[in-house]
C-alpha positions as CSV (number, residue, x, y, z in Angstrom):
1,X,14.5,-12.9,14.6
2,X,10.9,-14.0,14.5
3,X,9.1,-15.0,17.7
4,X,8.9,-18.6,16.5
5,X,12.6,-18.8,15.7
6,X,13.4,-17.3,19.1
7,X,11.2,-19.9,20.8
8,X,12.7,-22.8,19.0
9,X,16.3,-21.7,19.5
10,X,15.6,-21.4,23.2
11,X,14.3,-25.0,23.2
12,X,17.4,-26.1,21.3
13,X,19.8,-24.4,23.7
14,X,18.1,-26.1,26.7
15,X,18.3,-29.4,24.8
16,X,22.1,-28.9,24.3
17,X,22.5,-28.1,28.0
18,X,20.5,-31.3,28.9
19,X,22.9,-33.3,26.7
20,X,26.0,-31.7,28.3
21,X,24.7,-32.3,31.8
22,X,23.3,-35.9,31.6
23,X,25.4,-37.6,29.0
24,X,29.2,-38.2,28.6
25,X,29.2,-35.6,25.9
26,X,32.2,-33.7,27.3
27,X,34.3,-36.9,26.9
28,X,33.1,-38.1,23.5
29,X,36.0,-36.5,21.7
30,X,38.4,-38.2,24.1
31,X,36.8,-41.7,23.6
32,X,37.1,-41.2,19.8
33,X,40.7,-40.4,20.1
34,X,41.3,-43.5,22.3
35,X,39.6,-45.5,19.6
36,X,41.8,-43.9,17.0
37,X,44.9,-44.7,19.1
38,X,45.8,-41.1,19.7
39,X,47.7,-40.8,23.0
40,X,50.3,-38.5,24.5
41,X,53.8,-39.3,23.0
42,X,55.1,-40.5,26.4
43,X,52.4,-43.2,26.7
44,X,52.8,-46.8,25.6
45,X,49.2,-47.9,25.0
46,X,47.5,-51.3,25.0
47,X,44.4,-50.1,23.1
48,X,41.6,-52.1,24.6
49,X,39.0,-49.5,23.5
50,X,39.8,-50.3,19.9
51,X,40.2,-54.0,20.3
52,X,36.9,-54.5,22.2
53,X,35.1,-52.2,19.8
54,X,36.3,-54.0,16.7
55,X,35.4,-57.4,18.2
56,X,32.0,-56.2,19.3
57,X,30.7,-54.5,16.1
58,X,31.0,-57.6,13.8
59,X,29.0,-59.6,16.4
60,X,26.0,-57.3,16.5
61,X,25.4,-56.4,12.9
62,X,24.3,-58.8,10.2
63,X,26.4,-59.9,7.2
64,X,23.4,-60.8,5.0
65,X,20.1,-59.8,6.7
66,X,17.0,-60.8,5.0
67,X,13.4,-59.5,5.7
68,X,10.5,-61.9,5.6
69,X,7.1,-60.2,5.1
70,X,3.9,-62.1,6.2
71,X,0.4,-61.0,5.2
72,X,-1.8,-59.8,8.1
73,X,-4.8,-61.4,6.3
74,X,-5.2,-63.7,3.3
75,X,-5.9,-61.0,0.8
76,X,-2.4,-59.6,1.2
77,X,-0.4,-62.7,0.3
78,X,0.7,-61.5,-3.1
79,X,1.4,-58.0,-1.6
80,X,3.6,-59.5,1.0
81,X,5.6,-61.4,-1.6
82,X,6.4,-58.2,-3.5
83,X,7.0,-56.1,-0.3
84,X,9.5,-58.7,0.9
85,X,11.4,-58.5,-2.4
86,X,11.4,-54.7,-2.3
87,X,12.6,-54.5,1.3
88,X,15.5,-56.9,0.6
89,X,16.4,-54.9,-2.5
90,X,16.5,-51.7,-0.4
91,X,18.7,-53.2,2.2
92,X,21.3,-53.8,-0.4
93,X,20.9,-50.7,-2.5
94,X,20.9,-48.2,0.4
95,X,24.0,-49.7,2.2
96,X,21.9,-50.0,5.3
97,X,24.4,-52.5,6.8
98,X,27.1,-49.8,6.8
99,X,24.7,-47.4,8.6
100,X,24.0,-49.9,11.3
101,X,27.7,-50.6,11.8
102,X,28.5,-46.8,12.2
103,X,25.6,-46.3,14.6
104,X,26.7,-49.4,16.6
105,X,30.2,-47.8,16.9
106,X,28.6,-44.5,18.1
107,X,26.6,-46.4,20.7
108,X,29.8,-48.2,21.9
109,X,31.7,-44.9,22.2
110,X,29.0,-42.3,23.1
111,X,26.1,-44.4,24.5
112,X,23.7,-43.6,21.6
113,X,23.8,-44.2,17.8
114,X,21.2,-42.0,16.1
115,X,19.9,-43.0,12.6
116,X,18.0,-40.5,10.5
117,X,15.5,-41.7,7.9
118,X,14.5,-39.9,4.8
119,X,13.3,-40.0,1.2
120,X,14.9,-38.6,-1.9
121,X,16.5,-35.5,-0.4
122,X,18.9,-35.4,2.5
123,X,17.6,-32.1,3.8
124,X,13.8,-32.5,3.7
125,X,11.5,-34.1,1.2
126,X,8.8,-31.8,-0.4
127,X,6.3,-34.0,-2.4
128,X,5.1,-30.9,-4.3
129,X,8.6,-30.5,-5.7
130,X,8.6,-33.9,-7.4
131,X,9.6,-33.4,-11.0
132,X,10.2,-36.8,-12.6
133,X,8.7,-40.2,-12.9
134,X,10.6,-41.6,-10.0
135,X,9.3,-39.0,-7.6
136,X,12.7,-37.3,-7.3
137,X,12.7,-33.6,-6.4
138,X,14.5,-30.7,-7.7
139,X,16.5,-30.3,-4.5
140,X,19.4,-32.5,-5.5
141,X,20.1,-30.5,-8.7
142,X,19.0,-27.0,-7.9
143,X,21.8,-25.1,-9.4
144,X,21.1,-23.3,-12.7
145,X,24.1,-25.0,-14.3
146,X,22.8,-28.5,-13.3
147,X,25.5,-29.1,-10.7
148,X,24.5,-31.0,-7.5
149,X,23.9,-29.4,-4.2
150,X,23.6,-32.7,-2.4
151,X,26.7,-35.0,-2.4
152,X,25.8,-38.2,-0.5
153,X,25.8,-41.1,-2.9
154,X,23.6,-43.1,-0.5
155,X,20.8,-40.6,-0.9
156,X,19.3,-41.5,-4.3
157,X,16.5,-39.7,-6.1
158,X,13.1,-41.2,-5.4
159,X,14.5,-43.7,-2.9
160,X,14.3,-44.0,0.9
161,X,17.5,-43.8,2.9
162,X,18.9,-44.2,6.4
163,X,22.1,-42.3,7.6
164,X,24.1,-42.3,10.7
165,X,23.9,-39.0,12.5
166,X,26.7,-37.9,14.9
167,X,25.3,-38.0,18.5
168,X,26.5,-34.4,19.2
169,X,24.3,-33.2,16.3
170,X,21.1,-34.5,17.7
171,X,19.2,-32.3,20.2
172,X,16.1,-33.5,22.1
173,X,13.9,-31.8,24.8
174,X,15.2,-31.5,28.3
175,X,14.5,-34.6,30.3
176,X,13.8,-36.9,27.4
177,X,13.9,-40.6,28.3
178,X,13.4,-42.5,25.1
179,X,13.5,-42.0,21.3
180,X,9.9,-43.3,21.1
181,X,8.6,-40.5,23.3
182,X,9.8,-37.2,21.7
183,X,7.6,-34.2,21.1
184,X,10.3,-32.8,18.8
185,X,13.9,-33.5,17.7
186,X,16.4,-31.2,16.1
187,X,19.4,-32.0,13.9
188,X,22.3,-29.6,13.5
189,X,23.5,-29.5,9.9
190,X,26.5,-27.7,8.3
191,X,26.1,-26.8,4.6
192,X,27.9,-24.5,2.2
193,X,26.2,-21.1,2.0
194,X,26.0,-21.3,-1.7
195,X,24.1,-24.6,-1.6
196,X,21.7,-23.3,1.0
197,X,20.9,-20.4,-1.3
198,X,20.4,-22.7,-4.3
199,X,18.1,-25.1,-2.5
200,X,14.6,-24.3,-3.8
201,X,12.7,-25.5,-0.7
202,X,14.3,-22.8,1.4
203,X,12.9,-19.2,1.7
204,X,14.4,-16.0,3.0
205,X,18.0,-17.0,2.1
206,X,19.1,-13.8,0.3
207,X,20.2,-12.2,3.6
208,X,22.1,-15.2,4.8
209,X,25.8,-14.5,5.2
210,X,27.2,-17.7,6.6
211,X,28.6,-18.0,10.1
212,X,31.4,-20.6,9.7
213,X,34.4,-21.0,7.5
214,X,36.3,-24.1,6.6
215,X,39.0,-23.1,9.1
216,X,36.7,-22.7,12.2
217,X,34.6,-25.8,11.7
218,X,35.4,-27.3,15.1
219,X,33.0,-30.2,15.8
220,X,34.1,-33.6,14.8
221,X,30.7,-34.2,13.1
222,X,31.2,-31.2,10.7
223,X,31.3,-32.9,7.2
224,X,33.7,-30.3,5.8
225,X,36.2,-30.3,8.7
226,X,38.9,-32.3,6.8
227,X,39.2,-29.4,4.4
228,X,40.5,-27.0,7.2
229,X,42.6,-24.4,5.4
230,X,43.2,-20.8,6.4
231,X,43.2,-19.8,2.7
232,X,39.7,-21.4,2.1
233,X,37.3,-18.4,2.2
234,X,34.1,-20.4,1.5
235,X,31.3,-19.7,4.0
236,X,29.2,-22.3,5.6
237,X,25.8,-22.2,7.3
238,X,24.8,-23.8,10.6
239,X,21.2,-25.0,10.2
240,X,18.9,-26.6,12.8
241,X,16.4,-28.9,11.2
242,X,13.5,-29.3,13.7
243,X,10.8,-31.9,13.4
244,X,7.8,-31.0,15.5
245,X,5.8,-34.2,16.2
246,X,3.0,-32.3,18.0
247,X,2.2,-30.1,15.0
248,X,3.5,-32.5,12.4
249,X,5.7,-29.8,10.8
250,X,9.3,-29.4,9.7
251,X,11.2,-26.3,10.4
252,X,14.8,-25.3,9.3
253,X,16.4,-22.4,11.2
254,X,19.5,-20.6,10.0
255,X,21.0,-17.4,11.4
256,X,17.9,-16.9,13.6
257,X,15.6,-17.1,10.6
258,X,13.1,-19.8,9.8
259,X,13.9,-20.6,6.1
260,X,11.6,-23.7,6.0
261,X,8.2,-24.2,7.6
262,X,6.2,-27.0,6.0
263,X,4.1,-30.0,6.8
264,X,6.5,-32.9,7.5
265,X,5.7,-35.5,4.9
266,X,8.0,-38.1,6.6
267,X,6.2,-38.1,9.9
268,X,4.5,-41.5,9.2
269,X,4.3,-43.8,12.2
270,X,6.4,-41.4,14.2
271,X,9.4,-39.2,13.7
272,X,11.9,-40.3,11.0
273,X,14.6,-41.3,13.5
274,X,15.7,-44.5,15.1
275,X,18.5,-45.1,17.6
276,X,20.8,-47.9,18.7
277,X,21.4,-47.9,22.4
278,X,23.2,-50.9,23.8
279,X,23.1,-49.8,27.5
280,X,19.9,-47.8,28.2
281,X,20.0,-45.3,31.1
282,X,17.1,-45.8,33.5
283,X,16.2,-42.1,33.4
284,X,17.7,-40.4,30.4
285,X,17.7,-40.8,26.7
286,X,21.5,-40.9,26.6
287,X,22.7,-44.4,27.1
288,X,25.7,-45.6,29.0
289,X,28.8,-45.6,26.9
290,X,30.9,-48.8,26.9
291,X,34.0,-46.6,26.3
292,X,33.1,-44.6,29.4
293,X,32.9,-47.9,31.5
294,X,36.3,-49.0,30.1
295,X,38.2,-45.8,30.1
296,X,39.5,-45.9,33.8
297,X,41.0,-49.4,33.3
298,X,42.3,-48.3,29.9
299,X,44.2,-45.4,31.4
300,X,45.5,-47.6,34.3
301,X,46.6,-50.3,31.8
302,X,48.5,-47.7,29.8
303,X,50.2,-46.4,32.9
304,X,51.3,-49.9,33.9
305,X,52.7,-50.7,30.4
306,X,54.4,-47.3,30.3
307,X,56.0,-47.9,33.7
308,X,57.1,-51.4,32.7
309,X,58.7,-49.8,29.6
310,X,60.6,-47.4,31.8
311,X,61.8,-50.2,34.1
312,X,62.9,-52.3,31.2
313,X,65.0,-49.4,29.9
314,X,66.6,-49.1,33.3
315,X,67.0,-52.9,33.7
316,X,69.4,-53.2,30.7
317,X,72.7,-54.6,31.8
318,X,75.0,-51.9,33.2
319,X,78.4,-52.0,35.0
320,X,80.7,-49.7,36.9
321,X,84.4,-49.6,36.4
322,X,87.2,-47.7,38.1
323,X,88.4,-44.7,36.1
324,X,91.8,-45.0,34.5
325,X,91.9,-48.7,35.2
326,X,90.8,-49.6,31.6
327,X,92.1,-48.0,28.4
328,X,89.6,-46.7,25.8
329,X,90.8,-49.4,23.4
330,X,90.3,-52.2,25.9
331,X,86.9,-50.8,26.9
332,X,85.7,-51.0,23.3
333,X,86.7,-54.7,23.2
334,X,84.6,-55.2,26.4
335,X,81.6,-53.6,24.7
336,X,82.1,-55.3,21.3
337,X,80.2,-58.6,22.1
338,X,82.8,-60.7,20.3
339,X,83.4,-64.2,21.8
340,X,86.8,-64.9,23.3
341,X,88.0,-61.3,23.6
342,X,90.6,-60.5,26.2
343,X,90.4,-57.2,28.0
344,X,93.5,-55.8,29.8
345,X,93.3,-53.7,33.0
346,X,95.8,-51.5,34.7
347,X,97.1,-51.6,38.2
348,X,97.2,-54.2,41.0
349,X,93.6,-53.9,42.1
350,X,91.6,-57.1,42.3
351,X,89.2,-57.5,39.3
352,X,86.1,-57.3,41.6
353,X,87.2,-53.7,42.5
354,X,87.7,-52.7,38.9
355,X,84.4,-53.8,37.3
356,X,81.1,-54.4,39.0
357,X,77.9,-55.4,37.1
358,X,74.5,-54.0,38.0
359,X,71.3,-56.1,37.7
360,X,68.2,-53.8,38.1
361,X,64.9,-55.6,38.1
362,X,61.3,-55.0,36.8
363,X,58.8,-55.0,39.6
364,X,56.8,-58.2,39.6
365,X,53.7,-56.3,40.8
366,X,53.2,-54.7,37.3
367,X,52.1,-57.9,35.6
368,X,49.4,-58.9,38.1
369,X,48.2,-55.3,38.0
370,X,47.9,-55.4,34.2
371,X,46.0,-58.7,34.4
372,X,43.6,-57.3,36.9
373,X,42.8,-54.4,34.6
374,X,42.2,-56.8,31.7
375,X,40.0,-58.9,33.9
376,X,38.0,-55.9,35.0
377,X,37.4,-54.8,31.4
378,X,36.4,-58.3,30.3
379,X,33.9,-58.4,33.1
380,X,32.4,-55.0,32.3
381,X,31.6,-56.2,28.7
382,X,31.0,-59.8,29.6
383,X,33.7,-61.1,27.3
384,X,35.7,-64.2,28.1
385,X,39.2,-65.2,27.0
386,X,37.7,-67.5,24.4
387,X,35.8,-64.7,22.7
388,X,39.0,-62.6,22.7
389,X,40.9,-65.3,21.0
390,X,43.3,-65.8,23.9
391,X,45.0,-69.1,24.4
392,X,44.9,-70.1,28.1
393,X,47.8,-71.9,29.5
394,X,47.7,-74.4,32.4
395,X,45.0,-77.0,32.9
396,X,42.5,-77.2,30.1
397,X,38.9,-76.1,30.8
398,X,36.3,-78.7,31.0
399,X,33.6,-78.9,28.3
400,X,31.0,-77.8,30.9
401,X,33.0,-74.7,31.9
402,X,33.6,-73.8,28.3
403,X,29.9,-74.2,27.5
404,X,28.7,-72.2,30.5
405,X,31.0,-69.3,29.7
406,X,30.0,-69.4,26.0
407,X,26.3,-69.4,26.9
408,X,26.7,-66.4,29.2
409,X,28.6,-64.5,26.6
410,X,26.1,-65.4,23.8
411,X,23.2,-64.1,25.9
412,X,24.8,-60.7,26.3
413,X,25.8,-60.5,22.7
414,X,22.4,-61.7,21.6
415,X,20.8,-58.9,23.5
416,X,22.8,-56.4,21.6
417,X,22.2,-58.1,18.3
418,X,18.5,-58.1,19.0
419,X,18.7,-54.3,19.6
420,X,20.3,-53.8,16.2
421,X,17.7,-56.2,14.6
422,X,14.8,-54.3,16.2
423,X,16.1,-51.0,14.8
424,X,16.5,-52.6,11.4
425,X,12.9,-53.7,11.4
426,X,11.7,-50.3,12.5
427,X,13.6,-48.7,9.7
428,X,12.0,-51.1,7.1
429,X,8.5,-50.5,8.5
430,X,8.9,-46.7,8.1
431,X,10.5,-47.2,4.7
432,X,7.5,-49.2,3.6
433,X,5.1,-46.4,4.6
434,X,7.2,-44.0,2.5
435,X,7.0,-46.3,-0.5
436,X,3.2,-46.8,-0.2
437,X,2.8,-43.0,-0.2
438,X,5.4,-41.7,-2.6
439,X,6.0,-44.4,-5.2
440,X,3.2,-43.3,-7.5
441,X,4.8,-44.5,-10.7
442,X,5.1,-48.1,-11.9
443,X,8.2,-50.0,-10.8
444,X,9.4,-53.5,-11.5
445,X,11.0,-56.2,-9.3
446,X,11.8,-59.9,-9.6
447,X,9.5,-62.0,-7.4
448,X,8.9,-65.8,-6.9
449,X,5.4,-66.5,-7.9
450,X,2.9,-69.0,-6.4
451,X,4.2,-71.7,-8.7
452,X,7.8,-71.3,-7.3
453,X,9.0,-69.7,-10.5
454,X,10.7,-66.3,-10.3
455,X,9.4,-63.6,-12.6
456,X,9.2,-59.8,-13.0
457,X,6.2,-58.0,-11.6
458,X,5.2,-54.3,-12.1
459,X,3.6,-52.4,-9.2
460,X,3.0,-49.1,-7.6
461,X,3.2,-48.1,-3.9
462,X,-0.5,-47.7,-3.7
463,X,-1.1,-51.3,-4.9
464,X,1.2,-52.7,-2.2
465,X,-0.3,-50.8,0.7
466,X,-1.3,-52.9,3.6
467,X,-0.3,-54.2,7.0
468,X,2.5,-56.8,7.2
469,X,4.3,-58.7,9.9
470,X,8.0,-58.3,9.3
471,X,10.7,-60.6,10.7
472,X,14.4,-60.7,10.3
473,X,16.2,-63.8,9.1
474,X,19.8,-63.5,10.3
475,X,22.3,-65.0,8.0
476,X,25.1,-64.2,10.3
477,X,24.1,-66.1,13.4
478,X,26.7,-68.6,12.5
479,X,29.7,-68.6,10.2
480,X,28.1,-68.9,6.7
481,X,29.9,-69.7,3.5
482,X,29.1,-71.3,0.2
483,X,29.9,-74.8,1.4
484,X,27.7,-74.5,4.6
485,X,24.8,-73.1,2.6
486,X,25.0,-75.9,0.0
487,X,25.2,-78.5,2.8
488,X,22.2,-77.1,4.6
489,X,20.2,-77.0,1.3
490,X,21.1,-80.7,0.7
491,X,20.1,-81.6,4.2
492,X,16.8,-79.8,3.8
493,X,16.1,-81.5,0.5
494,X,17.0,-84.9,1.9
495,X,14.7,-84.4,4.9
496,X,11.6,-83.1,3.1
497,X,11.8,-84.6,-0.3
498,X,8.6,-86.5,-0.8
499,X,6.8,-84.8,2.1
500,X,3.3,-84.0,1.0
501,X,3.1,-81.1,3.4
502,X,6.1,-79.3,1.8
503,X,6.0,-77.5,-1.5
504,X,8.3,-79.7,-3.6
505,X,8.9,-77.1,-6.3
506,X,10.0,-74.5,-3.7
507,X,12.3,-77.0,-1.9
508,X,14.0,-77.9,-5.2
509,X,14.4,-74.2,-6.1
510,X,16.1,-73.6,-2.7
511,X,18.5,-76.4,-3.5
512,X,19.3,-75.0,-7.0
513,X,19.7,-71.4,-5.5
514,X,22.3,-72.8,-3.1
515,X,24.4,-73.9,-6.1
516,X,23.9,-70.5,-7.9
517,X,27.3,-69.2,-6.7
518,X,28.9,-72.0,-8.8
519,X,27.1,-71.1,-12.0
520,X,24.5,-68.4,-12.3
521,X,22.5,-70.6,-14.7
522,X,21.8,-73.2,-12.1
523,X,18.8,-71.5,-10.3
524,X,17.0,-71.2,-13.7
525,X,17.1,-75.0,-14.3
526,X,13.7,-75.6,-12.7
527,X,11.0,-76.9,-15.0
528,X,7.5,-77.3,-13.8
529,X,5.0,-79.1,-16.1
530,X,1.9,-76.9,-16.7
531,X,-1.2,-77.8,-14.8
532,X,0.6,-80.2,-12.4
533,X,0.1,-79.9,-8.7
534,X,3.6,-79.4,-7.1
535,X,2.7,-81.9,-4.4
536,X,2.5,-84.7,-7.0
537,X,6.1,-84.2,-7.8
538,X,7.1,-85.4,-4.4
539,X,7.9,-88.9,-5.5
540,X,10.2,-87.9,-8.3
541,X,13.6,-86.1,-8.3
542,X,13.3,-85.6,-12.0
543,X,9.7,-84.9,-12.9
544,X,10.4,-84.9,-16.7
545,X,12.8,-87.4,-18.3
546,X,15.1,-86.1,-20.9
547,X,13.2,-86.9,-24.1
548,X,14.2,-83.9,-26.2
549,X,10.7,-82.6,-25.9
550,X,10.2,-79.0,-24.8
551,X,6.5,-78.8,-24.6
552,X,6.4,-79.2,-20.8
553,X,9.1,-76.8,-19.7
554,X,9.1,-73.2,-18.5
555,X,9.2,-70.9,-21.5
556,X,7.7,-73.5,-23.8
557,X,4.6,-73.1,-25.8
558,X,2.6,-75.3,-23.4
559,X,3.8,-73.6,-20.2
560,X,3.6,-70.2,-18.6
561,X,6.2,-67.9,-20.2
562,X,8.4,-66.4,-17.5
563,X,8.1,-62.6,-17.4
564,X,11.0,-60.3,-18.1
565,X,12.0,-56.8,-17.0
566,X,10.9,-55.5,-20.4
567,X,7.5,-57.3,-20.2
568,X,6.7,-57.7,-16.5
569,X,3.5,-59.2,-15.2
570,X,0.9,-56.7,-14.0
571,X,0.5,-56.8,-10.2
572,X,-3.3,-57.5,-10.5
573,X,-2.5,-60.6,-12.6
574,X,0.1,-61.7,-10.1
575,X,-2.3,-61.2,-7.2
576,X,-5.0,-63.2,-9.0
577,X,-2.7,-66.2,-9.4
578,X,-2.1,-66.3,-5.7
579,X,-5.9,-66.1,-5.0
580,X,-6.5,-69.0,-7.4
581,X,-3.9,-71.1,-5.6
582,X,-5.6,-70.4,-2.3
């Protein structure tokens, strides 16, 4: 082992001890099992960990998030329009919403939800290994026979990505307080030995033997754990990928050997990591787990319901009868449940001395105890019965009471939603820096121009480079569907139609876009006469009567021909049109 490898492995071991000591790490497996509804066979659960988690996650992520990019100075207006289109395309193409959902669930169960950012390769991007026009590297297809050595479909060649990382696979320095103040961060990775040897960015791999088999992969985060099989003899490597922010370097350590030591190309505006933490700890980086807060009441509630089940079993109708006073045949009649049956008894004993019914009862204290547990769990998360979908019996709540509870709940949920939104914006900001640096070849995207007409524009990352203010438009702040969007677009048009301060072409395009889900041709119906100031169209809902003439429409001989993917407009020309409008 080299001296540097020894030094880093010592730091990593201390970081693992820090996690074990100051987080709920020893119980993360238990919380996941609670969420999965895995309990002892003799337990009758009421799984609040699962129900609260499933109710929380949809409220904190965004169904259709949209980024708005604003130029930091007038010369970047055209740049901002293209950057905005690229960012929103990336949100869709990279499945970023799914990553945010998974990281939010990690934060709910474990206290932190780490997210790792990257470009092109899942295991380290080396710009000098770029081999094609998209900037993709050889690392995804390093095998001589062309087979892949990277299998994550979300990680696409020449594209940025963001992936959820299991909290137990992230190691930070002892005493770390925040993800924004880390001198280094390490990621534990498990890869097949053969893939590690085939990866061209690694060195000194000939002597690697592999330290794990499919059968002894024990951590829940190990990607190959589902394939546990004693007959599987394939070997796996345990790698530690270290990003040193102080030196700006990337190290990969395997079997006490540094197999990668390079300048980290992704350390732009900080380390390529973000983290969702709903309940920050005042001293340590590991947040406070919601599941940890709820687990005591969850266990007590399970105990109560299990005890109630046992009491109900005992409380079933039972009776005592004097032996030899009832024949077996007559006893079967007694147990048959048929109406009007006569049962004969022997002897001269009074009936009360032959048969005596028993009426056990279920302790009334169990129900209030269960309600107390539920109330404690609701208070811990700030959820009311309304948010849980419970129907409250008794006197109806006043409008003031309902509004007060709803506002308090919305404040707590809004705080969590803001945390997720801030993480999303941080991811996009770092992604933009990757694009500015690594997208050296020409790319094409559809953008709305200064005249309100969408067209295709070609660009490179270098051309888009600049400082932009990013904001998040949340499409999920209220229940949104096609009818609501159309109604809002109609209201917007009715309010601002004719307003000389509002771009009349843009507002009409918004209205047409709202109807696009009905027929995809509708958004393309906009016709703008060439040379006409859009503000002059304010007094007319139909600027051009239907005369059969086509000389004034888009795509006509007299108007600007809309660009296409095959013949996109050059970015410099696109930028010039914005400058002329200003």
